[in-house]
C-alpha positions as CSV (number, residue, x, y, z in Angstrom):
1,X,-101.1,9.9,86.8
2,X,-102.5,12.2,89.5
3,X,-100.3,15.3,89.4
4,X,-102.5,17.9,91.0
5,X,-104.9,17.4,94.0
6,X,-108.4,16.8,92.7
7,X,-109.8,19.5,94.9
8,X,-107.8,22.1,92.9
9,X,-109.1,21.0,89.5
10,X,-112.6,22.5,89.8
11,X,-111.3,26.1,90.0
12,X,-108.6,25.6,87.4
13,X,-111.0,23.9,85.0
14,X,-113.4,26.8,85.1
15,X,-110.6,28.9,83.5
16,X,-109.8,26.3,80.9
17,X,-112.4,27.5,78.4
18,X,-110.8,30.9,78.3
19,X,-107.3,29.4,78.2
20,X,-108.3,27.2,75.2
21,X,-109.5,30.3,73.3
22,X,-106.2,32.0,74.0
23,X,-103.8,29.1,73.6
24,X,-105.2,26.9,70.9
25,X,-104.4,28.2,67.5
26,X,-107.7,28.2,65.6
27,X,-107.6,29.8,62.2
28,X,-110.0,32.5,63.1
29,X,-108.0,33.6,66.2
30,X,-104.7,35.5,66.4
31,X,-101.8,33.6,67.8
32,X,-100.5,35.2,71.1
33,X,-97.1,35.1,72.5
34,X,-97.9,33.6,75.9
35,X,-96.6,35.1,79.1
36,X,-95.2,33.0,81.9
37,X,-98.3,33.3,84.1
38,X,-100.6,32.0,81.3
39,X,-98.2,29.1,80.6
40,X,-98.3,28.2,84.3
41,X,-102.1,28.1,84.3
42,X,-102.1,26.0,81.1
43,X,-99.7,23.5,82.7
44,X,-102.1,23.2,85.7
45,X,-105.1,22.6,83.5
46,X,-103.2,19.9,81.6
47,X,-102.1,18.3,84.8
48,X,-105.8,18.2,86.0
49,X,-106.8,16.5,82.7
50,X,-104.0,14.0,83.3
51,X,-105.7,12.7,86.5
52,X,-107.9,10.6,84.3
53,X,-107.0,7.0,83.7
54,X,-104.4,6.0,81.2
55,X,-105.6,6.1,77.5
56,X,-107.6,3.2,76.2
57,X,-105.6,1.4,73.5
58,X,-107.1,-0.4,70.5
59,X,-105.1,-3.0,68.6
60,X,-106.4,-2.8,65.0
61,X,-104.8,-6.0,63.7
62,X,-103.3,-4.1,60.8
63,X,-99.8,-2.9,60.0
64,X,-98.4,0.1,58.1
65,X,-95.8,0.2,55.3
66,X,-94.2,3.5,56.5
67,X,-93.0,5.9,53.9
68,X,-90.3,8.5,54.5
69,X,-91.8,11.6,52.9
70,X,-95.5,11.2,53.0
71,X,-97.8,9.9,55.8
72,X,-100.0,6.8,55.8
73,X,-102.5,7.9,58.5
74,X,-105.3,10.5,58.1
75,X,-108.3,11.2,60.2
76,X,-111.4,11.9,58.1
77,X,-113.3,13.1,61.1
78,X,-113.2,12.6,64.9
79,X,-114.3,8.9,64.5
80,X,-112.8,7.5,61.3
81,X,-109.2,6.9,60.4
82,X,-108.2,6.4,56.7
83,X,-104.9,4.6,56.3
84,X,-102.8,2.7,53.8
85,X,-101.9,-0.7,55.3
86,X,-102.0,-4.5,55.4
87,X,-104.0,-7.0,57.4
88,X,-101.4,-8.6,59.7
89,X,-103.0,-12.1,59.6
90,X,-103.0,-12.0,55.8
91,X,-99.4,-10.8,55.8
92,X,-98.3,-13.6,58.1
93,X,-99.9,-16.2,55.8
94,X,-98.2,-14.7,52.8
95,X,-94.8,-14.7,54.6
96,X,-95.3,-18.4,55.5
97,X,-96.0,-19.2,51.9
98,X,-92.9,-17.2,50.8
99,X,-95.0,-15.0,48.5
100,X,-92.7,-12.5,46.8
101,X,-95.2,-9.8,45.7
102,X,-97.1,-9.9,49.0
103,X,-96.7,-6.2,49.9
104,X,-98.1,-5.1,46.5
105,X,-101.0,-7.5,46.6
106,X,-102.0,-6.9,50.2
107,X,-101.6,-3.1,50.5
108,X,-105.0,-1.4,50.4
109,X,-106.8,1.6,51.8
110,X,-108.8,0.9,55.0
111,X,-111.0,2.8,57.5
112,X,-110.9,2.2,61.2
113,X,-114.1,3.3,62.9
114,X,-114.3,4.3,66.6
115,X,-117.9,3.4,67.0
116,X,-117.5,-0.2,65.8
117,X,-113.8,-0.4,66.8
118,X,-113.2,-2.3,63.6
119,X,-111.5,-1.9,60.2
120,X,-113.3,-2.0,56.9
121,X,-111.9,-2.1,53.4
122,X,-112.2,1.2,51.6
123,X,-110.5,1.0,48.2
124,X,-107.7,-0.7,46.2
125,X,-104.9,1.9,46.0
126,X,-101.5,3.1,47.1
127,X,-99.5,6.2,47.6
128,X,-102.2,7.8,49.7
129,X,-102.0,11.5,50.6
130,X,-104.6,13.7,52.1
131,X,-104.5,17.5,52.1
132,X,-107.3,19.8,53.4
133,X,-109.8,17.0,53.2
134,X,-108.9,16.0,49.6
135,X,-107.7,12.4,49.0
136,X,-105.1,11.5,46.4
137,X,-104.1,7.9,45.7
138,X,-103.0,5.7,42.8
139,X,-105.3,3.0,41.5
140,X,-103.0,1.4,39.0
141,X,-100.1,2.2,36.7
142,X,-100.0,1.6,33.0
143,X,-96.3,1.6,31.9
144,X,-97.1,0.9,28.3
145,X,-99.4,4.0,28.1
146,X,-97.1,6.0,30.3
147,X,-99.9,7.0,32.7
148,X,-100.9,6.5,36.3
149,X,-104.6,6.2,37.1
150,X,-105.3,8.1,40.2
151,X,-108.4,9.1,42.3
152,X,-108.8,12.6,43.8
153,X,-111.5,14.3,45.7
154,X,-113.3,14.4,49.1
155,X,-113.7,11.2,51.1
156,X,-116.3,9.0,49.3
157,X,-116.5,11.3,46.2
158,X,-113.1,10.7,44.6
159,X,-113.0,11.0,40.8
160,X,-110.7,8.9,38.6
161,X,-108.1,10.7,36.5
162,X,-105.2,9.9,34.3
163,X,-101.8,11.4,35.1
164,X,-99.0,11.2,32.6
165,X,-95.5,10.1,33.7
166,X,-93.1,13.0,34.2
167,X,-91.6,14.4,31.0
168,X,-87.9,14.5,30.2
169,X,-88.0,18.2,31.0
170,X,-89.5,17.5,34.5
171,X,-86.9,14.8,35.2
172,X,-84.0,16.9,34.0
173,X,-81.8,18.8,36.5
174,X,-83.2,22.1,35.4
175,X,-86.7,20.8,35.6
176,X,-86.1,19.5,39.2
177,X,-84.6,22.9,40.2
178,X,-87.7,24.7,38.9
179,X,-90.0,22.6,41.0
180,X,-90.6,21.7,44.7
181,X,-92.6,18.8,46.0
182,X,-95.3,19.8,48.5
183,X,-95.6,16.9,51.0
184,X,-98.3,18.9,52.8
185,X,-100.3,19.7,49.6
186,X,-99.8,16.3,48.0
187,X,-98.5,17.7,44.7
188,X,-95.5,19.3,43.0
189,X,-95.3,23.0,42.5
190,X,-93.5,25.2,40.0
191,X,-91.5,27.7,42.0
192,X,-92.5,30.4,39.6
193,X,-96.1,29.8,40.3
194,X,-95.9,30.1,44.1
195,X,-97.0,33.4,45.6
196,X,-94.7,35.1,45.8
197,X,-92.5,33.2,43.4
198,X,-89.8,31.2,45.1
199,X,-86.2,31.5,43.9
200,X,-84.3,28.4,42.8
201,X,-81.5,27.1,45.0
202,X,-83.5,27.8,48.2
203,X,-85.1,25.2,50.5
204,X,-88.8,25.6,50.2
205,X,-91.5,24.0,52.3
206,X,-95.0,24.6,50.8
207,X,-97.7,24.9,53.4
208,X,-101.4,24.2,53.0
209,X,-103.2,26.0,50.1
210,X,-103.6,29.7,51.0
211,X,-101.0,29.6,53.8
212,X,-97.9,30.3,51.7
213,X,-94.5,28.6,52.2
214,X,-91.4,28.5,54.3
215,X,-87.9,29.4,53.0
216,X,-85.1,27.7,55.0
217,X,-81.9,28.9,53.4
218,X,-79.8,27.3,50.6
219,X,-80.7,23.7,49.6
220,X,-77.1,22.5,49.8
221,X,-75.5,21.8,53.2
222,X,-72.2,23.5,52.2
223,X,-74.0,26.5,50.8
224,X,-76.0,26.8,54.0
225,X,-72.9,26.6,56.2
226,X,-71.2,29.3,54.1
227,X,-74.3,31.6,54.3
228,X,-74.5,31.2,58.1
229,X,-70.7,32.0,58.4
230,X,-71.1,35.0,56.2
231,X,-74.3,36.6,57.5
232,X,-75.1,34.9,60.8
233,X,-77.6,32.2,61.7
234,X,-80.5,34.0,60.1
235,X,-84.1,32.9,60.4
236,X,-86.6,30.6,58.8
237,X,-88.9,32.9,56.8
238,X,-92.7,32.6,56.2
239,X,-93.9,34.0,52.9
240,X,-97.6,34.7,52.8
241,X,-99.5,34.7,49.5
242,X,-99.2,37.9,47.6
243,X,-96.7,39.4,50.1
244,X,-93.0,39.7,49.0
245,X,-92.0,40.7,52.5
246,X,-91.5,37.6,54.7
247,X,-92.0,37.1,58.4
248,X,-89.0,35.9,60.4
249,X,-89.9,32.9,62.6
250,X,-88.0,32.4,65.8
251,X,-86.2,29.4,64.3
252,X,-82.7,29.9,63.0
253,X,-81.2,28.5,59.7
254,X,-78.7,26.4,61.8
255,X,-81.7,24.7,63.5
256,X,-83.4,24.0,60.2
257,X,-87.2,23.8,59.8
258,X,-87.7,20.3,61.2
259,X,-90.7,18.6,59.5
260,X,-93.7,21.0,59.9
261,X,-97.1,19.3,60.1
262,X,-100.5,20.9,60.4
263,X,-102.4,20.2,63.6
264,X,-106.2,20.2,63.1
265,X,-106.5,20.2,66.9
266,X,-104.5,23.5,67.3
267,X,-105.3,25.0,63.9
268,X,-101.6,25.7,63.4
269,X,-98.4,24.1,62.3
270,X,-96.1,22.2,64.7
271,X,-92.4,21.5,64.2
272,X,-89.4,20.3,66.1
273,X,-86.2,21.7,64.6
274,X,-82.7,21.1,65.9
275,X,-81.5,23.0,69.0
276,X,-80.0,26.4,68.6
277,X,-76.3,26.4,67.9
278,X,-76.4,23.2,65.9
279,X,-74.0,22.4,63.1
280,X,-76.0,21.9,59.9
281,X,-73.3,19.6,58.6
282,X,-73.5,17.1,61.5
283,X,-76.2,14.6,62.5
284,X,-75.9,14.1,66.3
285,X,-78.0,13.2,69.2
286,X,-79.8,15.9,71.1
287,X,-77.5,17.6,73.6
288,X,-77.9,16.0,77.0
289,X,-79.9,18.1,79.5
290,X,-81.2,20.5,76.9
291,X,-85.1,20.5,76.6
292,X,-86.7,19.7,73.3
293,X,-88.3,22.9,72.0
294,X,-91.4,22.4,69.9
295,X,-92.5,25.4,67.9
296,X,-96.1,26.2,66.9
297,X,-96.8,28.9,64.3
298,X,-100.0,30.1,62.6
299,X,-100.5,31.0,59.0
300,X,-100.2,34.7,60.1
301,X,-96.7,34.0,61.5
302,X,-97.6,34.2,65.2
303,X,-95.6,31.7,67.2
304,X,-95.2,30.1,70.6
305,X,-93.2,27.1,71.8
306,X,-93.3,24.3,74.3
307,X,-90.3,22.8,76.1
308,X,-90.3,19.1,76.7
309,X,-87.7,18.1,79.4
310,X,-84.8,16.1,78.2
311,X,-85.2,13.5,80.9
312,X,-82.9,11.0,79.2
313,X,-85.0,10.7,76.1
314,X,-82.0,11.1,73.8
315,X,-84.1,12.1,70.8
316,X,-87.8,12.6,70.2
317,X,-89.8,12.8,66.9
318,X,-93.3,12.9,65.5
319,X,-94.5,15.3,68.2
320,X,-98.3,15.9,68.1
321,X,-100.6,17.8,70.4
322,X,-103.6,16.0,72.0
323,X,-106.2,17.0,74.6
324,X,-104.1,15.3,77.3
325,X,-100.8,16.8,76.3
326,X,-98.0,16.1,73.7
327,X,-97.5,12.6,72.3
328,X,-94.3,11.6,70.6
329,X,-91.8,8.9,69.9
330,X,-88.5,8.9,71.7
331,X,-86.1,7.2,74.2
332,X,-82.9,5.2,74.2
333,X,-83.0,2.8,71.2
334,X,-82.0,-0.2,73.3
335,X,-83.5,0.6,76.7
336,X,-86.5,2.9,76.6
337,X,-87.7,3.5,73.0
338,X,-91.4,4.0,72.8
339,X,-94.5,6.3,72.6
340,X,-94.5,9.0,75.3
341,X,-97.0,11.5,76.7
342,X,-95.8,14.9,78.1
343,X,-98.6,16.3,80.2
344,X,-97.1,19.6,81.0
345,X,-95.1,18.3,83.9
346,X,-93.5,15.0,83.1
347,X,-93.2,12.5,80.3
348,X,-94.5,9.0,80.7
349,X,-94.2,6.0,78.4
350,X,-97.5,4.7,76.9
351,X,-96.1,1.9,74.7
352,X,-92.7,0.3,73.9
353,X,-91.2,0.3,70.4
354,X,-90.1,2.5,67.5
355,X,-92.8,5.1,66.6
356,X,-92.9,5.7,62.9
357,X,-95.9,8.0,62.6
358,X,-98.7,9.7,64.7
359,X,-102.0,11.3,63.6
360,X,-104.4,13.1,66.0
361,X,-108.1,13.9,65.5
362,X,-109.3,17.5,65.3
363,X,-110.8,17.2,68.8
364,X,-107.5,16.0,70.2
365,X,-109.1,12.8,71.7
366,X,-107.7,10.0,69.5
367,X,-104.1,9.4,68.3
368,X,-103.4,6.8,65.6
369,X,-99.9,5.5,66.1
370,X,-97.7,3.4,63.7
371,X,-95.3,1.6,66.0
372,X,-92.8,-1.3,65.6
373,X,-93.3,-2.8,69.0
374,X,-90.5,-5.4,68.6
375,X,-88.1,-2.9,67.0
376,X,-85.0,-5.0,68.0
377,X,-86.2,-7.9,65.9
378,X,-85.6,-8.0,62.2
379,X,-88.7,-8.1,59.9
380,X,-91.3,-7.3,62.5
381,X,-94.4,-5.3,61.5
382,X,-95.2,-1.6,62.2
383,X,-98.4,-2.0,64.1
384,X,-101.4,0.4,63.9
385,X,-102.7,1.1,67.4
386,X,-105.3,3.7,68.5
387,X,-104.9,5.6,71.8
388,X,-108.1,7.2,73.2
389,X,-107.5,10.1,75.6
390,X,-111.0,11.4,76.2
C-alpha cells in the first residue's frame, strides 16, 4: 500500500509529532477546528504510515455472541483484550451433540494476550460491560430470591454484589420514562439526577462520567418529524455537567446522533450519523456518491470531521480510528462486505465478512474485530480476530 514516495516520508514524519498534538483529541488538549492545510498534511502523514506491510492478523479460535446495545470487546491495556465469548472448538462439539443450552454453558469471560498470542479463561460471567476501566458482569441469577449476583470493579479487583430485580415502578411506563439506559456508563440513570436534569420525552445519550450527555430531539419518530417541520432541522446538543446552556454540535436532528463511542486513542467521541437531509422516518442505504462523514467531538464540545469516500461501499458502520487510519465494516452485502481500512486516501478491504464489532487499543496499534466471515451461510460463527497495525 505505498501511496507516497518513501523519500518524502522523512520530512513529513518530522512534522507528525506536532500534528498528533494538534489533531488527536487528548482530554488535556483543546479540540481545534482543522483548516484545509493541516488536513492535507495529516493525510500525507497517514499515507506514509500506510507504506508499511498489511496488518498482522491473529485468529483467536474464539467467537462472539454479539449483542445489539452493549459491546463484547474491551481492551484492558495495549496488550490485553477482555471479551465475552465462546471457544469455537467447544461450540462445534456442542452443536454436533445437539446440546440445547450450549450458549449459556459455554459463554465465559476471556483474555487475549498480545505477548503470548493466546486466550486464557478469566471468569464465569455474562452481560459484560466496561466503562472507564470499571468492569460490570453478571455471575448468576437467583429468580427465587429476585436478585442478580454481579461483580463490579477494576480489572482483577471486582467485588461481588447483589442487585435486586427491577421493581414494578421501574418497569412501569412512568418509571421507564423517568429513566435512561447509559450504554457507555453501563448503568441506568434517573433523568432527574443527570446534570443538568434531562426532561422526559427527549432522546438522551449519556456520555462517560463527568462528560455530560447528548440530547437528540424527541424520542418518538413522528414527534421528531413534527419538530423538524415546525422549527427546522436543529442540532444535537451537548449538555455539560452543571451547565444548563447546551453546546450545539454540527450534527442535525434529521441526521440523528448515530452511535457515539469513546475512542481512547483520540481521547474523544466518534460517531457516524445519517447524511444531512435525511428523512428520520425512513431507513435507506447511504446516498450514492456522497462521502461518509465521521464526526469527532470532545467533552468540551469541540468538533471536527473526516470524510470517507463512498467508493461503492453502500453503507459503513463500527468506524474506529487506529494509528494506520480508520477501520470499519462496510461494502455490498453480496459482493464486497468486509473489514476496511481508510488510510486518508483510499479504502482497502482487510477481511471478508459481516463486521459486528470493533475495539481499538489506546495506542491505536491493535484492533479486535468480531466478524462473521461466512456471512452468507446460516448459523456460522462471529469470529474474533486481532489486527496489528504497528
